[in-house]
MARVO-443274 format. One record per residue (C-alpha): residue in one letter; x, y, z. Coordinates in nm, 3 decimals. Example, Ala and Ser with C-alpha at 12.3 -4.5 7.8 and 13.67 -1.06 7.14 Angstrom:
! MARVO-443274
<rec><rest>A</rest><xx>1.230</xx><yy>-0.450</yy><zz>0.780</zz></rec>
<rec><rest>S</rest><xx>1.367</xx><yy>-0.106</yy><zz>0.714</zz></rec>
! end
This chain:
! MARVO-443274
<rec><rest>X</rest><xx>-8.144</xx><yy>24.607</yy><zz>0.235</zz></rec>
<rec><rest>X</rest><xx>-8.230</xx><yy>24.495</yy><zz>-0.117</zz></rec>
<rec><rest>X</rest><xx>-8.515</xx><yy>24.243</yy><zz>-0.115</zz></rec>
<rec><rest>X</rest><xx>-8.620</xx><yy>24.001</yy><zz>-0.387</zz></rec>
<rec><rest>X</rest><xx>-8.999</xx><yy>23.962</yy><zz>-0.372</zz></rec>
<rec><rest>X</rest><xx>-9.155</xx><yy>23.660</yy><zz>-0.546</zz></rec>
<rec><rest>X</rest><xx>-9.532</xx><yy>23.691</yy><zz>-0.595</zz></rec>
<rec><rest>X</rest><xx>-9.727</xx><yy>23.377</yy><zz>-0.691</zz></rec>
<rec><rest>X</rest><xx>-10.091</xx><yy>23.448</yy><zz>-0.772</zz></rec>
<rec><rest>X</rest><xx>-10.267</xx><yy>23.436</yy><zz>-1.111</zz></rec>
<rec><rest>X</rest><xx>-10.447</xx><yy>23.765</yy><zz>-1.050</zz></rec>
<rec><rest>X</rest><xx>-10.263</xx><yy>24.076</yy><zz>-0.936</zz></rec>
<rec><rest>X</rest><xx>-10.596</xx><yy>24.257</yy><zz>-0.888</zz></rec>
<rec><rest>X</rest><xx>-10.686</xx><yy>24.029</yy><zz>-0.596</zz></rec>
<rec><rest>X</rest><xx>-10.674</xx><yy>24.061</yy><zz>-0.220</zz></rec>
<rec><rest>X</rest><xx>-10.338</xx><yy>23.883</yy><zz>-0.232</zz></rec>
<rec><rest>X</rest><xx>-10.227</xx><yy>24.163</yy><zz>-0.467</zz></rec>
<rec><rest>X</rest><xx>-10.348</xx><yy>24.422</yy><zz>-0.215</zz></rec>
<rec><rest>X</rest><xx>-10.146</xx><yy>24.250</yy><zz>0.056</zz></rec>
<rec><rest>X</rest><xx>-9.844</xx><yy>24.265</yy><zz>-0.176</zz></rec>
<rec><rest>X</rest><xx>-9.890</xx><yy>24.641</yy><zz>-0.226</zz></rec>
<rec><rest>X</rest><xx>-9.921</xx><yy>24.697</yy><zz>0.151</zz></rec>
<rec><rest>X</rest><xx>-9.605</xx><yy>24.494</yy><zz>0.211</zz></rec>
<rec><rest>X</rest><xx>-9.412</xx><yy>24.684</yy><zz>-0.058</zz></rec>
<rec><rest>X</rest><xx>-9.529</xx><yy>25.016</yy><zz>0.089</zz></rec>
<rec><rest>X</rest><xx>-9.383</xx><yy>24.908</yy><zz>0.422</zz></rec>
<rec><rest>X</rest><xx>-9.053</xx><yy>24.812</yy><zz>0.258</zz></rec>
<rec><rest>X</rest><xx>-9.032</xx><yy>25.151</yy><zz>0.087</zz></rec>
<rec><rest>X</rest><xx>-9.117</xx><yy>25.335</yy><zz>0.407</zz></rec>
<rec><rest>X</rest><xx>-8.838</xx><yy>25.149</yy><zz>0.587</zz></rec>
<rec><rest>X</rest><xx>-8.590</xx><yy>25.254</yy><zz>0.317</zz></rec>
<rec><rest>X</rest><xx>-8.546</xx><yy>24.912</yy><zz>0.160</zz></rec>
<rec><rest>X</rest><xx>-8.521</xx><yy>24.861</yy><zz>-0.214</zz></rec>
<rec><rest>X</rest><xx>-8.681</xx><yy>24.564</yy><zz>-0.387</zz></rec>
<rec><rest>X</rest><xx>-8.706</xx><yy>24.366</yy><zz>-0.708</zz></rec>
<rec><rest>X</rest><xx>-9.052</xx><yy>24.220</yy><zz>-0.771</zz></rec>
<rec><rest>X</rest><xx>-9.106</xx><yy>23.904</yy><zz>-0.975</zz></rec>
<rec><rest>X</rest><xx>-9.473</xx><yy>23.833</yy><zz>-1.047</zz></rec>
<rec><rest>X</rest><xx>-9.435</xx><yy>23.469</yy><zz>-1.155</zz></rec>
<rec><rest>X</rest><xx>-9.773</xx><yy>23.438</yy><zz>-1.328</zz></rec>
<rec><rest>X</rest><xx>-9.777</xx><yy>23.777</yy><zz>-1.499</zz></rec>
<rec><rest>X</rest><xx>-9.419</xx><yy>23.734</yy><zz>-1.621</zz></rec>
<rec><rest>X</rest><xx>-9.479</xx><yy>23.380</yy><zz>-1.746</zz></rec>
<rec><rest>X</rest><xx>-9.232</xx><yy>23.187</yy><zz>-1.532</zz></rec>
<rec><rest>X</rest><xx>-9.208</xx><yy>22.825</yy><zz>-1.650</zz></rec>
<rec><rest>X</rest><xx>-9.236</xx><yy>22.600</yy><zz>-1.341</zz></rec>
<rec><rest>X</rest><xx>-9.162</xx><yy>22.273</yy><zz>-1.522</zz></rec>
<rec><rest>X</rest><xx>-8.829</xx><yy>22.105</yy><zz>-1.471</zz></rec>
<rec><rest>X</rest><xx>-8.743</xx><yy>21.979</yy><zz>-1.820</zz></rec>
<rec><rest>X</rest><xx>-8.548</xx><yy>21.663</yy><zz>-1.903</zz></rec>
<rec><rest>X</rest><xx>-8.220</xx><yy>21.850</yy><zz>-1.949</zz></rec>
<rec><rest>X</rest><xx>-8.235</xx><yy>22.023</yy><zz>-1.613</zz></rec>
<rec><rest>X</rest><xx>-8.354</xx><yy>21.700</yy><zz>-1.449</zz></rec>
<rec><rest>X</rest><xx>-8.047</xx><yy>21.521</yy><zz>-1.586</zz></rec>
<rec><rest>X</rest><xx>-7.822</xx><yy>21.798</yy><zz>-1.453</zz></rec>
<rec><rest>X</rest><xx>-7.980</xx><yy>21.770</yy><zz>-1.107</zz></rec>
<rec><rest>X</rest><xx>-7.968</xx><yy>21.390</yy><zz>-1.083</zz></rec>
<rec><rest>X</rest><xx>-7.609</xx><yy>21.380</yy><zz>-1.213</zz></rec>
<rec><rest>X</rest><xx>-7.520</xx><yy>21.638</yy><zz>-0.945</zz></rec>
<rec><rest>X</rest><xx>-7.335</xx><yy>21.832</yy><zz>-1.210</zz></rec>
<rec><rest>X</rest><xx>-7.280</xx><yy>22.177</yy><zz>-1.062</zz></rec>
<rec><rest>X</rest><xx>-7.096</xx><yy>22.287</yy><zz>-1.375</zz></rec>
<rec><rest>X</rest><xx>-7.370</xx><yy>22.177</yy><zz>-1.614</zz></rec>
<rec><rest>X</rest><xx>-7.553</xx><yy>22.438</yy><zz>-1.818</zz></rec>
<rec><rest>X</rest><xx>-7.858</xx><yy>22.599</yy><zz>-1.663</zz></rec>
<rec><rest>X</rest><xx>-8.153</xx><yy>22.743</yy><zz>-1.857</zz></rec>
<rec><rest>X</rest><xx>-8.133</xx><yy>23.118</yy><zz>-1.913</zz></rec>
<rec><rest>X</rest><xx>-8.436</xx><yy>23.195</yy><zz>-1.696</zz></rec>
<rec><rest>X</rest><xx>-8.283</xx><yy>23.007</yy><zz>-1.401</zz></rec>
<rec><rest>X</rest><xx>-7.955</xx><yy>23.195</yy><zz>-1.449</zz></rec>
<rec><rest>X</rest><xx>-8.152</xx><yy>23.522</yy><zz>-1.439</zz></rec>
<rec><rest>X</rest><xx>-8.316</xx><yy>23.414</yy><zz>-1.112</zz></rec>
<rec><rest>X</rest><xx>-7.972</xx><yy>23.343</yy><zz>-0.965</zz></rec>
<rec><rest>X</rest><xx>-7.853</xx><yy>23.687</yy><zz>-1.077</zz></rec>
<rec><rest>X</rest><xx>-8.152</xx><yy>23.853</yy><zz>-0.907</zz></rec>
<rec><rest>X</rest><xx>-8.089</xx><yy>23.653</yy><zz>-0.590</zz></rec>
<rec><rest>X</rest><xx>-7.720</xx><yy>23.746</yy><zz>-0.589</zz></rec>
<rec><rest>X</rest><xx>-7.819</xx><yy>24.113</yy><zz>-0.575</zz></rec>
<rec><rest>X</rest><xx>-8.046</xx><yy>24.054</yy><zz>-0.274</zz></rec>
<rec><rest>X</rest><xx>-7.991</xx><yy>24.021</yy><zz>0.098</zz></rec>
<rec><rest>X</rest><xx>-8.360</xx><yy>23.956</yy><zz>0.164</zz></rec>
<rec><rest>X</rest><xx>-8.607</xx><yy>23.717</yy><zz>0.000</zz></rec>
<rec><rest>X</rest><xx>-8.986</xx><yy>23.726</yy><zz>0.034</zz></rec>
<rec><rest>X</rest><xx>-9.252</xx><yy>23.493</yy><zz>-0.104</zz></rec>
<rec><rest>X</rest><xx>-9.614</xx><yy>23.609</yy><zz>-0.110</zz></rec>
<rec><rest>X</rest><xx>-9.881</xx><yy>23.362</yy><zz>-0.219</zz></rec>
<rec><rest>X</rest><xx>-10.220</xx><yy>23.205</yy><zz>-0.137</zz></rec>
<rec><rest>X</rest><xx>-10.235</xx><yy>22.875</yy><zz>0.048</zz></rec>
<rec><rest>X</rest><xx>-10.372</xx><yy>22.609</yy><zz>-0.187</zz></rec>
<rec><rest>X</rest><xx>-10.419</xx><yy>22.250</yy><zz>-0.069</zz></rec>
<rec><rest>X</rest><xx>-10.187</xx><yy>22.309</yy><zz>0.227</zz></rec>
<rec><rest>X</rest><xx>-9.892</xx><yy>22.426</yy><zz>0.016</zz></rec>
<rec><rest>X</rest><xx>-9.766</xx><yy>22.690</yy><zz>-0.221</zz></rec>
<rec><rest>X</rest><xx>-9.924</xx><yy>22.725</yy><zz>-0.570</zz></rec>
<rec><rest>X</rest><xx>-9.771</xx><yy>22.494</yy><zz>-0.832</zz></rec>
<rec><rest>X</rest><xx>-9.588</xx><yy>22.780</yy><zz>-1.005</zz></rec>
<rec><rest>X</rest><xx>-9.402</xx><yy>22.860</yy><zz>-0.683</zz></rec>
<rec><rest>X</rest><xx>-9.323</xx><yy>22.493</yy><zz>-0.614</zz></rec>
<rec><rest>X</rest><xx>-9.180</xx><yy>22.484</yy><zz>-0.967</zz></rec>
<rec><rest>X</rest><xx>-8.971</xx><yy>22.792</yy><zz>-0.886</zz></rec>
<rec><rest>X</rest><xx>-8.806</xx><yy>22.597</yy><zz>-0.603</zz></rec>
<rec><rest>X</rest><xx>-8.767</xx><yy>22.288</yy><zz>-0.823</zz></rec>
<rec><rest>X</rest><xx>-8.583</xx><yy>22.485</yy><zz>-1.090</zz></rec>
<rec><rest>X</rest><xx>-8.411</xx><yy>22.776</yy><zz>-0.912</zz></rec>
<rec><rest>X</rest><xx>-8.280</xx><yy>22.586</yy><zz>-0.609</zz></rec>
<rec><rest>X</rest><xx>-8.047</xx><yy>22.402</yy><zz>-0.845</zz></rec>
<rec><rest>X</rest><xx>-7.762</xx><yy>22.170</yy><zz>-0.756</zz></rec>
<rec><rest>X</rest><xx>-7.440</xx><yy>22.358</yy><zz>-0.695</zz></rec>
<rec><rest>X</rest><xx>-7.628</xx><yy>22.680</yy><zz>-0.628</zz></rec>
<rec><rest>X</rest><xx>-7.873</xx><yy>22.617</yy><zz>-0.344</zz></rec>
<rec><rest>X</rest><xx>-7.758</xx><yy>22.273</yy><zz>-0.233</zz></rec>
<rec><rest>X</rest><xx>-7.477</xx><yy>22.019</yy><zz>-0.254</zz></rec>
<rec><rest>X</rest><xx>-7.440</xx><yy>21.653</yy><zz>-0.166</zz></rec>
<rec><rest>X</rest><xx>-7.089</xx><yy>21.591</yy><zz>-0.047</zz></rec>
<rec><rest>X</rest><xx>-7.054</xx><yy>21.344</yy><zz>0.242</zz></rec>
<rec><rest>X</rest><xx>-6.684</xx><yy>21.415</yy><zz>0.293</zz></rec>
<rec><rest>X</rest><xx>-6.673</xx><yy>21.794</yy><zz>0.282</zz></rec>
<rec><rest>X</rest><xx>-6.913</xx><yy>22.044</yy><zz>0.436</zz></rec>
<rec><rest>X</rest><xx>-6.990</xx><yy>22.302</yy><zz>0.171</zz></rec>
<rec><rest>X</rest><xx>-7.221</xx><yy>22.599</yy><zz>0.192</zz></rec>
<rec><rest>X</rest><xx>-7.451</xx><yy>22.715</yy><zz>-0.080</zz></rec>
<rec><rest>X</rest><xx>-7.391</xx><yy>23.009</yy><zz>-0.309</zz></rec>
<rec><rest>X</rest><xx>-7.695</xx><yy>23.192</yy><zz>-0.179</zz></rec>
<rec><rest>X</rest><xx>-7.619</xx><yy>23.540</yy><zz>-0.046</zz></rec>
<rec><rest>X</rest><xx>-7.966</xx><yy>23.591</yy><zz>0.101</zz></rec>
<rec><rest>X</rest><xx>-7.947</xx><yy>23.649</yy><zz>0.477</zz></rec>
<rec><rest>X</rest><xx>-8.316</xx><yy>23.672</yy><zz>0.564</zz></rec>
<rec><rest>X</rest><xx>-8.633</xx><yy>23.520</yy><zz>0.417</zz></rec>
<rec><rest>X</rest><xx>-9.002</xx><yy>23.565</yy><zz>0.484</zz></rec>
<rec><rest>X</rest><xx>-9.296</xx><yy>23.374</yy><zz>0.340</zz></rec>
<rec><rest>X</rest><xx>-9.639</xx><yy>23.536</yy><zz>0.363</zz></rec>
<rec><rest>X</rest><xx>-9.935</xx><yy>23.314</yy><zz>0.284</zz></rec>
<rec><rest>X</rest><xx>-10.305</xx><yy>23.399</yy><zz>0.274</zz></rec>
<rec><rest>X</rest><xx>-10.544</xx><yy>23.127</yy><zz>0.385</zz></rec>
<rec><rest>X</rest><xx>-10.917</xx><yy>23.073</yy><zz>0.398</zz></rec>
<rec><rest>X</rest><xx>-10.895</xx><yy>22.880</yy><zz>0.724</zz></rec>
<rec><rest>X</rest><xx>-10.806</xx><yy>23.067</yy><zz>1.041</zz></rec>
<rec><rest>X</rest><xx>-10.461</xx><yy>23.028</yy><zz>1.190</zz></rec>
<rec><rest>X</rest><xx>-10.623</xx><yy>22.842</yy><zz>1.480</zz></rec>
<rec><rest>X</rest><xx>-10.770</xx><yy>22.579</yy><zz>1.245</zz></rec>
<rec><rest>X</rest><xx>-10.441</xx><yy>22.544</yy><zz>1.060</zz></rec>
<rec><rest>X</rest><xx>-10.258</xx><yy>22.495</yy><zz>1.392</zz></rec>
<rec><rest>X</rest><xx>-10.517</xx><yy>22.246</yy><zz>1.527</zz></rec>
<rec><rest>X</rest><xx>-10.505</xx><yy>22.032</yy><zz>1.213</zz></rec>
<rec><rest>X</rest><xx>-10.123</xx><yy>22.032</yy><zz>1.196</zz></rec>
<rec><rest>X</rest><xx>-10.125</xx><yy>22.203</yy><zz>0.856</zz></rec>
<rec><rest>X</rest><xx>-9.941</xx><yy>22.511</yy><zz>0.988</zz></rec>
<rec><rest>X</rest><xx>-9.666</xx><yy>22.295</yy><zz>1.139</zz></rec>
<rec><rest>X</rest><xx>-9.636</xx><yy>22.099</yy><zz>0.815</zz></rec>
<rec><rest>X</rest><xx>-9.604</xx><yy>22.422</yy><zz>0.617</zz></rec>
<rec><rest>X</rest><xx>-9.334</xx><yy>22.550</yy><zz>0.852</zz></rec>
<rec><rest>X</rest><xx>-9.144</xx><yy>22.223</yy><zz>0.831</zz></rec>
<rec><rest>X</rest><xx>-9.148</xx><yy>22.207</yy><zz>0.452</zz></rec>
<rec><rest>X</rest><xx>-9.115</xx><yy>22.572</yy><zz>0.356</zz></rec>
<rec><rest>X</rest><xx>-8.911</xx><yy>22.721</yy><zz>0.638</zz></rec>
<rec><rest>X</rest><xx>-8.703</xx><yy>22.427</yy><zz>0.763</zz></rec>
<rec><rest>X</rest><xx>-8.640</xx><yy>22.255</yy><zz>0.429</zz></rec>
<rec><rest>X</rest><xx>-8.673</xx><yy>22.507</yy><zz>0.147</zz></rec>
<rec><rest>X</rest><xx>-8.526</xx><yy>22.812</yy><zz>0.328</zz></rec>
<rec><rest>X</rest><xx>-8.318</xx><yy>22.730</yy><zz>0.636</zz></rec>
<rec><rest>X</rest><xx>-8.225</xx><yy>22.398</yy><zz>0.474</zz></rec>
<rec><rest>X</rest><xx>-8.037</xx><yy>22.572</yy><zz>0.193</zz></rec>
<rec><rest>X</rest><xx>-7.837</xx><yy>22.794</yy><zz>0.425</zz></rec>
<rec><rest>X</rest><xx>-8.049</xx><yy>23.107</yy><zz>0.466</zz></rec>
<rec><rest>X</rest><xx>-7.967</xx><yy>23.205</yy><zz>0.827</zz></rec>
<rec><rest>X</rest><xx>-8.306</xx><yy>23.354</yy><zz>0.916</zz></rec>
<rec><rest>X</rest><xx>-8.645</xx><yy>23.252</yy><zz>0.780</zz></rec>
<rec><rest>X</rest><xx>-9.005</xx><yy>23.252</yy><zz>0.894</zz></rec>
<rec><rest>X</rest><xx>-9.362</xx><yy>23.198</yy><zz>0.776</zz></rec>
<rec><rest>X</rest><xx>-9.643</xx><yy>23.447</yy><zz>0.838</zz></rec>
<rec><rest>X</rest><xx>-9.992</xx><yy>23.304</yy><zz>0.792</zz></rec>
<rec><rest>X</rest><xx>-10.270</xx><yy>23.555</yy><zz>0.724</zz></rec>
<rec><rest>X</rest><xx>-10.572</xx><yy>23.333</yy><zz>0.775</zz></rec>
<rec><rest>X</rest><xx>-10.947</xx><yy>23.354</yy><zz>0.828</zz></rec>
<rec><rest>X</rest><xx>-11.029</xx><yy>23.483</yy><zz>0.480</zz></rec>
<rec><rest>X</rest><xx>-11.317</xx><yy>23.246</yy><zz>0.399</zz></rec>
<rec><rest>X</rest><xx>-11.618</xx><yy>23.467</yy><zz>0.335</zz></rec>
<rec><rest>X</rest><xx>-11.391</xx><yy>23.770</yy><zz>0.294</zz></rec>
<rec><rest>X</rest><xx>-11.468</xx><yy>23.933</yy><zz>0.632</zz></rec>
<rec><rest>X</rest><xx>-11.384</xx><yy>24.303</yy><zz>0.602</zz></rec>
<rec><rest>X</rest><xx>-11.235</xx><yy>24.329</yy><zz>0.952</zz></rec>
<rec><rest>X</rest><xx>-10.996</xx><yy>24.042</yy><zz>0.881</zz></rec>
<rec><rest>X</rest><xx>-10.895</xx><yy>24.191</yy><zz>0.546</zz></rec>
<rec><rest>X</rest><xx>-10.823</xx><yy>24.530</yy><zz>0.703</zz></rec>
<rec><rest>X</rest><xx>-10.618</xx><yy>24.368</yy><zz>0.978</zz></rec>
<rec><rest>X</rest><xx>-10.415</xx><yy>24.170</yy><zz>0.724</zz></rec>
<rec><rest>X</rest><xx>-10.333</xx><yy>24.482</yy><zz>0.524</zz></rec>
<rec><rest>X</rest><xx>-10.206</xx><yy>24.650</yy><zz>0.841</zz></rec>
<rec><rest>X</rest><xx>-10.000</xx><yy>24.340</yy><zz>0.923</zz></rec>
<rec><rest>X</rest><xx>-9.856</xx><yy>24.324</yy><zz>0.570</zz></rec>
<rec><rest>X</rest><xx>-9.742</xx><yy>24.686</yy><zz>0.584</zz></rec>
<rec><rest>X</rest><xx>-9.584</xx><yy>24.625</yy><zz>0.927</zz></rec>
<rec><rest>X</rest><xx>-9.403</xx><yy>24.316</yy><zz>0.792</zz></rec>
<rec><rest>X</rest><xx>-9.249</xx><yy>24.532</yy><zz>0.519</zz></rec>
<rec><rest>X</rest><xx>-9.166</xx><yy>24.812</yy><zz>0.760</zz></rec>
<rec><rest>X</rest><xx>-8.996</xx><yy>24.575</yy><zz>1.004</zz></rec>
<rec><rest>X</rest><xx>-8.826</xx><yy>24.346</yy><zz>0.753</zz></rec>
! end
């Protein structure tokens, strides 16, 4: 399977970057190929400009799209798998990744509004995985309802909601204080996620 991996962290030389490398090693070991987009390092613009906003609100699926959005669509069209890897900030994805969804999940590509005719999206991705690293433990995120909110927004709305048949969220939590045992366990988990993708 060819997998499009979207990495959203301002510093590749971080623990999140180490988790990325472990995940990619698992993908390679399983025989998958991948295309990596490091949003911060490659300068992705997360801001929906006035022109693209007008296209979206007019629901003009034939309207011109910015070149960088077209390139994202081309990368997605080559991929059967889609993976997002990012830190959890204020109970959501980093702003650059939220902007990726705002711009790349464009009208006529990832969604349609047509009350009279059921239409699918143009997405060819069959499986998606989001991996987030969190300071709080998974137990705290579950108890506070944050984990459920993340699943509802990211998995139900942003992934399954645009027609991807299979999607899930993996939370690698408990990183406050950088406990070495937790870090080691997360690297093992990340490699296994790639191996079993």
